[in-house]
C-alpha positions as CSV (number, residue, x, y, z in Angstrom):
1,X,0.0,0.0,0.0
2,X,1.5,3.3,-1.1
3,X,1.9,6.0,1.5
4,X,-1.0,8.5,1.3
5,X,-1.5,11.9,2.9
6,X,-4.8,12.3,4.8
7,X,-5.9,15.8,5.6
8,X,-8.3,16.5,8.5
9,X,-9.9,19.9,8.7
10,X,-11.2,20.8,12.1
11,X,-9.7,20.1,15.6
12,X,-12.8,19.3,17.5
13,X,-14.1,16.0,18.9
14,X,-14.8,14.4,15.5
15,X,-11.5,15.5,13.9
16,X,-9.3,14.3,16.8
17,X,-11.2,11.0,17.1
18,X,-10.9,10.3,13.4
19,X,-7.2,11.2,13.4
20,X,-6.4,9.0,16.5
21,X,-8.2,6.0,15.1
22,X,-7.2,6.3,11.5
23,X,-3.5,6.9,12.3
24,X,-3.5,3.7,14.4
25,X,-5.3,1.7,11.7
26,X,-3.1,2.9,8.8
27,X,0.5,3.4,10.1
28,X,1.8,3.8,6.5
29,X,-0.3,6.9,5.9
30,X,0.6,10.5,6.8
31,X,-2.1,12.2,8.8
32,X,-2.2,16.0,9.1
33,X,-4.8,17.9,11.1
34,X,-5.5,21.6,10.4
35,X,-7.3,23.8,13.0
36,X,-8.0,27.5,12.6
37,X,-7.7,28.3,16.4
38,X,-4.6,28.3,18.5
39,X,-5.5,25.0,20.1
40,X,-7.9,22.2,19.5
41,X,-10.8,20.6,21.3
42,X,-12.1,24.0,22.6
43,X,-15.8,22.9,22.5
44,X,-14.9,19.7,24.3
45,X,-13.3,21.8,27.0
46,X,-16.4,23.8,27.8
47,X,-19.0,21.1,27.1
48,X,-21.1,19.8,30.0
49,X,-20.1,22.7,32.2
50,X,-16.4,21.7,31.8
51,X,-17.1,18.1,32.6
52,X,-17.7,16.8,29.0
53,X,-20.8,14.7,28.6
54,X,-19.0,12.0,26.6
55,X,-22.0,9.8,25.7
56,X,-25.3,8.5,27.0
57,X,-26.1,5.1,28.7
58,X,-28.5,4.1,25.9
59,X,-27.3,0.9,24.4
60,X,-30.2,-0.1,22.1
61,X,-29.5,1.4,18.6
62,X,-33.2,2.0,17.9
63,X,-33.8,3.8,21.2
64,X,-30.6,5.7,20.8
65,X,-31.5,6.9,17.3
66,X,-34.8,8.3,18.5
67,X,-32.9,11.2,20.2
68,X,-31.8,12.6,16.8
69,X,-34.4,14.9,15.1
70,X,-32.0,15.0,12.1
71,X,-30.2,11.7,11.5
72,X,-32.5,9.3,13.2
73,X,-32.8,6.9,10.2
74,X,-29.3,7.4,8.9
75,X,-27.6,6.7,12.2
76,X,-29.4,3.4,13.0
77,X,-26.9,1.3,11.0
78,X,-23.8,3.1,12.2
79,X,-24.9,2.8,15.9
80,X,-25.0,-1.0,15.4
81,X,-21.4,-0.8,14.4
82,X,-20.1,1.8,16.9
83,X,-22.4,2.9,19.7
84,X,-22.1,4.1,23.3
85,X,-20.8,0.7,24.6
86,X,-17.9,1.0,22.1
87,X,-17.2,4.6,23.1
88,X,-17.1,3.5,26.8
89,X,-14.7,0.7,25.9
90,X,-12.5,2.9,23.7
91,X,-11.9,5.3,26.5
92,X,-11.6,2.7,29.2
93,X,-8.8,0.8,27.2
94,X,-7.0,4.2,27.4
95,X,-7.5,4.4,31.2
96,X,-10.3,6.9,31.0
97,X,-13.3,5.5,33.0
98,X,-16.8,7.0,32.7
99,X,-19.5,7.1,35.2
100,X,-23.3,7.3,34.6
101,X,-25.6,9.8,36.3
102,X,-29.2,9.2,37.2
103,X,-30.5,10.7,33.9
104,X,-28.2,8.5,31.8
105,X,-25.5,11.1,31.0
106,X,-22.0,9.8,31.1
107,X,-18.9,11.7,32.2
108,X,-15.3,10.9,32.9
109,X,-14.9,9.9,36.6
110,X,-12.7,12.9,37.0
111,X,-15.6,15.1,36.1
112,X,-13.2,17.1,34.0
113,X,-13.2,17.6,30.2
114,X,-9.4,17.9,30.4
115,X,-9.3,14.2,30.9
116,X,-10.9,13.6,27.5
117,X,-8.8,16.2,25.9
118,X,-5.5,14.7,27.3
119,X,-6.6,11.3,26.1
120,X,-7.3,12.4,22.5
121,X,-4.2,14.5,22.3
122,X,-2.1,11.7,23.6
123,X,-3.5,9.2,21.1
124,X,-2.9,11.6,18.2
125,X,0.7,12.2,19.3
126,X,1.2,8.4,19.9
127,X,0.4,7.6,16.3
128,X,2.2,10.6,14.7
129,X,-0.6,12.9,13.7
130,X,0.8,16.2,12.6
131,X,-1.0,19.3,14.1
132,X,-1.1,22.6,12.3
133,X,-2.9,25.3,14.2
134,X,-4.0,28.8,13.1
135,X,-4.7,27.4,9.6
136,X,-7.9,28.8,8.3
137,X,-9.1,27.0,5.1
138,X,-9.9,29.3,2.2
139,X,-10.7,26.8,-0.6
140,X,-10.8,23.1,-1.5
141,X,-9.9,22.2,-5.0
142,X,-10.8,18.6,-5.9
143,X,-8.5,16.9,-8.4
144,X,-10.5,14.8,-10.8
145,X,-13.5,14.8,-8.5
146,X,-11.3,13.7,-5.6
147,X,-10.0,10.6,-7.4
148,X,-6.5,12.2,-7.3
149,X,-7.0,14.0,-4.0
150,X,-7.4,17.7,-3.1
151,X,-5.5,20.9,-3.1
152,X,-6.2,22.8,0.2
153,X,-5.7,26.6,0.1
154,X,-5.4,28.5,3.4
155,X,-5.9,32.2,4.1
156,X,-2.2,32.6,5.1
157,X,-1.2,31.6,1.5
158,X,-0.2,28.1,2.3
159,X,-1.3,25.3,-0.1
160,X,-1.2,21.6,0.6
161,X,-2.1,18.6,-1.5
162,X,-3.8,15.6,0.2
163,X,-4.9,12.2,-1.1
164,X,-7.9,12.0,1.2
165,X,-9.8,14.6,3.1
166,X,-11.9,14.5,6.3
167,X,-14.1,17.5,7.0
168,X,-14.9,17.7,10.7
169,X,-15.4,21.4,10.9
170,X,-18.5,21.6,13.1
171,X,-21.2,24.2,12.4
172,X,-19.1,26.3,10.1
173,X,-21.1,28.5,7.7
174,X,-17.9,29.3,5.8
175,X,-17.2,25.6,5.1
176,X,-20.9,25.0,4.2
177,X,-20.7,27.9,1.7
178,X,-17.5,26.4,0.3
179,X,-19.1,23.0,-0.1
180,X,-22.1,24.5,-1.7
181,X,-19.9,26.0,-4.3
182,X,-18.7,22.4,-5.0
183,X,-22.4,21.5,-5.6
184,X,-22.7,19.6,-2.3
185,X,-26.2,20.2,-1.0
186,X,-26.4,22.1,2.2
187,X,-29.4,22.3,4.5
188,X,-29.6,25.9,5.7
189,X,-28.7,26.1,9.3
190,X,-31.0,27.2,12.1
191,X,-30.5,26.9,15.9
192,X,-31.5,23.8,17.8
193,X,-31.5,23.1,21.5
194,X,-32.6,26.5,22.7
195,X,-34.7,27.8,25.5
196,X,-37.9,29.9,25.1
197,X,-38.2,33.6,25.8
198,X,-41.6,34.1,27.4
199,X,-42.9,37.1,29.3
200,X,-46.1,36.0,31.1
201,X,-47.6,36.9,34.5
202,X,-48.1,33.2,35.3
203,X,-44.3,32.6,35.5
204,X,-43.1,36.1,36.5
205,X,-40.9,36.1,39.6
206,X,-40.7,32.3,39.6
207,X,-37.2,31.9,38.2
208,X,-35.6,28.6,39.6
209,X,-39.0,26.9,40.0
210,X,-39.0,23.4,38.5
211,X,-41.9,21.1,37.6
212,X,-41.0,17.4,37.6
213,X,-43.1,16.5,34.5
214,X,-45.1,18.5,32.0
215,X,-46.2,17.9,28.4
216,X,-45.5,20.7,25.9
217,X,-46.9,20.8,22.4
218,X,-46.6,23.0,19.3
219,X,-50.1,23.9,18.1
220,X,-51.0,22.9,14.5
221,X,-48.3,20.2,14.5
222,X,-47.9,16.7,15.9
223,X,-44.9,17.8,18.0
224,X,-45.3,17.0,21.7
225,X,-42.6,16.4,24.3
226,X,-42.6,15.6,28.0
227,X,-40.2,15.8,31.0
228,X,-39.0,18.3,33.6
229,X,-39.4,22.0,33.0
230,X,-37.5,24.9,34.6
231,X,-38.8,28.5,34.8
232,X,-36.0,31.0,34.2
233,X,-35.6,34.8,34.4
234,X,-36.3,35.0,30.7
235,X,-38.9,32.2,30.2
236,X,-38.7,28.4,30.1
237,X,-36.0,25.8,29.9
238,X,-35.4,22.2,31.0
239,X,-35.5,18.8,29.1
240,X,-39.1,19.1,27.9
241,X,-38.4,22.6,26.4
242,X,-35.1,21.6,24.9
243,X,-36.5,18.5,23.2
244,X,-39.3,20.5,21.7
245,X,-36.8,23.1,20.4
246,X,-34.7,20.3,18.9
247,X,-37.5,18.4,17.1
248,X,-39.3,21.7,16.2
249,X,-36.1,23.6,15.2
250,X,-37.1,24.3,11.6
251,X,-40.7,25.0,12.5
252,X,-39.7,27.5,15.2
253,X,-37.4,29.2,12.6
254,X,-40.2,29.4,10.1
255,X,-42.3,31.1,12.7
256,X,-39.5,33.5,13.5
257,X,-39.6,32.2,17.1
258,X,-42.9,33.9,17.6
259,X,-45.4,31.2,18.3
260,X,-47.8,29.8,20.9
261,X,-47.0,26.6,22.8
262,X,-49.4,24.6,25.0
263,X,-48.3,23.3,28.4
264,X,-50.0,20.5,30.4
265,X,-48.7,21.1,33.9
266,X,-50.6,18.1,35.3
267,X,-50.6,15.3,32.6
268,X,-52.4,12.9,34.9
269,X,-55.3,15.3,35.7
270,X,-58.5,14.7,33.8
271,X,-61.7,16.7,33.8
272,X,-63.3,13.5,35.3
273,X,-60.9,13.6,38.2
274,X,-61.8,17.2,38.9
275,X,-65.5,16.2,39.1
276,X,-64.5,13.3,41.4
277,X,-62.7,15.8,43.7
278,X,-65.9,18.0,43.8
279,X,-67.9,15.0,44.8
280,X,-65.4,13.6,47.4
281,X,-63.9,16.8,48.9
282,X,-66.8,19.2,48.5
283,X,-66.0,21.0,51.8
284,X,-62.4,21.7,50.8
285,X,-61.6,25.3,49.7
286,X,-60.2,25.5,46.2
287,X,-57.2,27.4,47.5
288,X,-56.4,24.6,49.9
289,X,-56.1,22.0,47.2
290,X,-52.6,20.4,46.8
291,X,-51.6,19.3,43.3
292,X,-48.2,18.0,42.3
293,X,-47.0,21.5,41.5
294,X,-44.8,24.0,43.3
295,X,-47.0,26.1,45.6
296,X,-46.2,29.5,44.0
297,X,-46.8,28.2,40.5
298,X,-50.1,26.6,41.5
299,X,-51.3,29.8,43.0
300,X,-50.5,31.7,39.9
301,X,-52.2,29.2,37.6
302,X,-55.3,29.3,39.9
303,X,-55.3,33.1,39.8
304,X,-55.2,33.0,36.0
305,X,-58.3,30.8,35.9
306,X,-60.4,33.6,37.5
307,X,-62.3,31.0,39.5
308,X,-62.8,32.2,43.1
309,X,-60.2,30.4,45.2
310,X,-62.3,31.0,48.3
311,X,-65.0,28.7,46.9
312,X,-65.6,25.2,48.2
313,X,-65.3,22.4,45.7
314,X,-68.9,21.5,46.1
315,X,-70.0,24.9,44.8
316,X,-67.9,24.8,41.6
317,X,-69.9,24.6,38.4
318,X,-69.1,22.3,35.5
319,X,-68.0,25.4,33.5
320,X,-65.6,26.4,36.3
321,X,-64.2,22.9,36.4
322,X,-63.6,23.1,32.7
323,X,-61.9,26.4,33.1
324,X,-59.6,25.0,35.8
325,X,-58.7,22.0,33.6
326,X,-57.9,24.3,30.7
327,X,-55.6,26.6,32.8
328,X,-53.7,23.6,34.3
329,X,-53.7,21.2,31.4
330,X,-54.1,23.3,28.2
331,X,-52.2,26.5,29.2
332,X,-51.2,28.6,26.2
333,X,-48.0,30.6,26.3
334,X,-46.5,32.9,23.7
335,X,-42.9,32.4,22.8
336,X,-41.2,35.6,21.8
337,X,-37.7,34.5,20.8
338,X,-35.0,32.0,21.8
339,X,-31.9,31.8,24.0
340,X,-28.8,29.6,23.7
341,X,-28.9,26.8,26.2
342,X,-26.0,27.4,28.7
343,X,-22.7,27.2,26.8
344,X,-24.1,24.7,24.3
345,X,-24.8,25.8,20.7
346,X,-26.2,23.1,18.5
347,X,-27.3,23.7,14.9
348,X,-29.9,22.0,12.7
349,X,-28.5,22.1,9.2
350,X,-25.3,21.2,7.3
351,X,-24.4,18.7,4.6
352,X,-27.5,17.1,3.3
353,X,-27.6,13.5,4.5
354,X,-28.5,12.3,1.0
355,X,-24.9,13.3,0.1
356,X,-23.3,10.8,2.4
357,X,-22.7,7.0,2.3
358,X,-23.3,6.1,6.0
359,X,-21.4,2.9,5.8
360,X,-18.1,4.9,5.5
361,X,-19.3,8.5,6.0
362,X,-17.9,9.2,2.6
363,X,-19.2,11.8,0.1
364,X,-21.3,10.2,-2.7
365,X,-20.2,12.9,-5.1
366,X,-16.5,13.2,-4.5
367,X,-14.1,10.3,-4.1
368,X,-11.9,10.3,-0.9
369,X,-13.9,13.0,0.8
370,X,-15.4,12.2,4.3
371,X,-17.5,14.0,6.9
372,X,-18.0,13.6,10.6
373,X,-19.7,15.5,13.4
374,X,-21.8,18.6,13.2
375,X,-20.7,19.6,9.7
376,X,-23.5,17.1,8.8
377,X,-27.2,17.8,9.1
378,X,-27.3,15.7,12.3
379,X,-28.2,17.0,15.7
380,X,-29.6,15.6,18.9
381,X,-31.3,16.4,22.2
382,X,-29.1,17.2,25.1
383,X,-27.4,14.4,27.1
384,X,-24.2,13.3,25.3
385,X,-26.0,12.3,22.1
386,X,-24.2,14.9,19.8
387,X,-20.8,13.7,21.0
388,X,-21.9,10.1,20.3
389,X,-22.8,10.9,16.7
390,X,-19.3,12.5,16.4
391,X,-17.5,9.5,17.8
392,X,-19.5,7.1,15.6
393,X,-19.1,9.0,12.4
394,X,-15.4,9.6,12.9
395,X,-14.6,6.0,13.9
396,X,-16.5,4.5,10.9
397,X,-14.9,6.9,8.5
398,X,-11.5,5.8,9.8
399,X,-12.5,2.1,9.3
400,X,-13.7,2.9,5.8
401,X,-10.8,5.0,4.7
402,X,-9.5,2.3,2.3
403,X,-12.8,0.7,1.4
C-alpha cells in the first residue's frame, strides 16, 4: 500500500477521534490535522459545564436513534457498528473510565473535560498525527472529482495537497458555503437546543422553580414532548423545552420564534378527576387543594383561571371545572424569541444526509472526501448524544478509509 497523505480539517471531537483511530489503523499513511484556532478541542473543554458529557447510557441502537431529530434513520446502522458501549470501551482501554448519572448522561470519573482532551491529544501524538494550528481554510480544489486528491488553500497563503480529506469542521457557515460551491447540497442552518423567551404573568418572579413532569406541544403540529421544566428569568427551559426546540427547530425558525405553545402542567389530571374531587372533597376550599406542583406556580395558575379560590369544591360549576382544567392542562403561552442553552450551541443544518454514504461517512459525489460531526445535518437532544454521533461517524470513517 503506497503512503498516502490524509488531511483533516477541524480540531474538534470528530477531527481528533478520526485522526487518532485512522492513524493507528493505517500506520503507513501520513495524517495532518488543520485547525484555525490556536488550540484544538475547545468545544470539548467547555462542554457539560467543563465536565464533558461523553455519551449516554442508551445501548439499544433503535432507542438511541430516537434522540436525533435529524439523522434518526441514517444513524441506526452506524450505531449498530459503533455505539455508546464501544465509546465507553474505547476510552476505558486508554485508562479513562466513565460514570453514569441518574439521567443516563456519562462523564469521565474525574468530572473534568481535560481528561478527555488529554486522552485524544495523547492518542494523536502516539500515532504521529501532525498538528497545524491557526490554519484557516480558504478553498478546497478537488482533483479529478477527488480521485486524485485535493488541493487545500489556506488564508495565510499556504497550499497543501492531500490524497484523502476528512471535514470535521462543526457548524461552520464558511465551510458550508465552500461545499455548496462544489455542488454539495447544504441544508440551511437554524438553531436547535434552545430555551424559550416568554414574558407571562403566570411565570413572573418564579425563576428557579421546576416542575417534575409537563407535556409541551406546538399547536397545529404533531410535536409533543414531556419531561421536567425549569422556569428561568427569561422564560422556560429544561429537558421538555429543549426536546421541543430540537424536534421543532425548523418550525420555530419558520415562525421566527414567535409562536404559541401549549403546556399541560398536570398530565395525569383529567376533567373527570376534577369532578370526582368535587364529589369527594366538597367542603375543601379551592385554595387549599394540593396538586403535584410548586406552591407558588399553582397559586399563579389558579389566579389565571379567574375562578374564586375561596369557593368550596362543592360549589364549583361544570363550567368552572372546565376552566380549571384548561388553565392547568391546556395552558397557552406565547414564545417571543429563543436563547442559547447554557454554553451549548447546536445547529440543525449542514451537509444534506443524502450526500453521504453512511457505511463509510464518505461523500457520494467526491471520491476520498469524508464527513463527521456537526458539519453534517445531524443533531440531537441534550445528554451526550451529539458527541456520540461525532465518535460514531469519525470511527466508521476511519474504518472505511480504504474501502
